[in-house]
C-alpha positions in Angstrom: 0.0 0.0 0.0 1.4 3.4 -1.0 1.7 6.3 1.3 -1.1 8.1 -0.6 -3.4 5.1 -0.2 -2.6 4.9 3.5 -3.3 8.6 3.9 -6.6 8.2 2.0 -7.6 5.3 4.1 -6.8 7.2 7.3 -8.8 10.2 6.0 -11.8 7.9 5.2 -11.6 6.4 8.7 -11.6 9.9 10.3 -14.5 11.0 8.2 -16.5 8.0 9.3 -15.7 8.6 12.9 -16.7 12.2 12.6 -20.0 11.1 11.0 -20.7 8.8 13.9 -19.9 11.5 16.4 -22.2 14.0 14.6 -25.0 11.4 14.6 -24.6 10.9 18.3 -24.8 14.6 18.9 -28.0 14.8 16.9 -29.4 11.9 18.8 -28.6 13.6 22.1 -30.1 16.9 21.0 -33.3 15.1 19.9 -33.5 13.4 23.3 -33.1 16.7 25.1 -35.8 18.4 23.0 -38.2 15.5 23.7 -37.4 15.9 27.5 -38.2 19.6 27.2 -41.5 18.8 25.4 -42.4 16.2 28.0 -41.7 18.7 30.8 -44.0 21.2 29.3 -46.8 18.6 29.1 -46.1 17.6 32.7 -46.3 21.2 33.7 -49.8 21.4 32.3 -49.4 22.8 28.8 -51.5 21.3 26.0 -49.7 19.1 23.5 -50.0 21.8 20.9 -48.7 24.6 23.2 -45.8 22.4 24.3 -44.9 21.8 20.7 -45.0 25.5 20.0 -42.9 26.2 23.0 -40.2 23.7 21.9 -40.3 25.2 18.4 -39.8 28.7 19.8 -37.0 27.5 22.0 -35.3 25.8 19.1 -35.7 28.8 16.8 -34.3 31.2 19.4 -31.4 28.9 20.0 -30.6 28.7 16.3 -31.0 32.5 15.9 -28.7 33.1 18.8 -26.0 30.9 17.2 -26.3 32.7 13.9 -25.8 36.1 15.5 -22.5 35.1 17.1 
């Protein structure tokens, strides 16, 4: 195996590892958003209002990240 092939293989392995890490981060974010939604329901909000609150939370978070 040439050095270029070894480098390519290493880069492909790193890319796959990064993809797995990113998927794990998305999974954790989804779990946290679901916990937030469930907490709103438990606090007495309707299903629709809890969903709207989570959407507002997510939108504000994204907008805050974009402004940085």
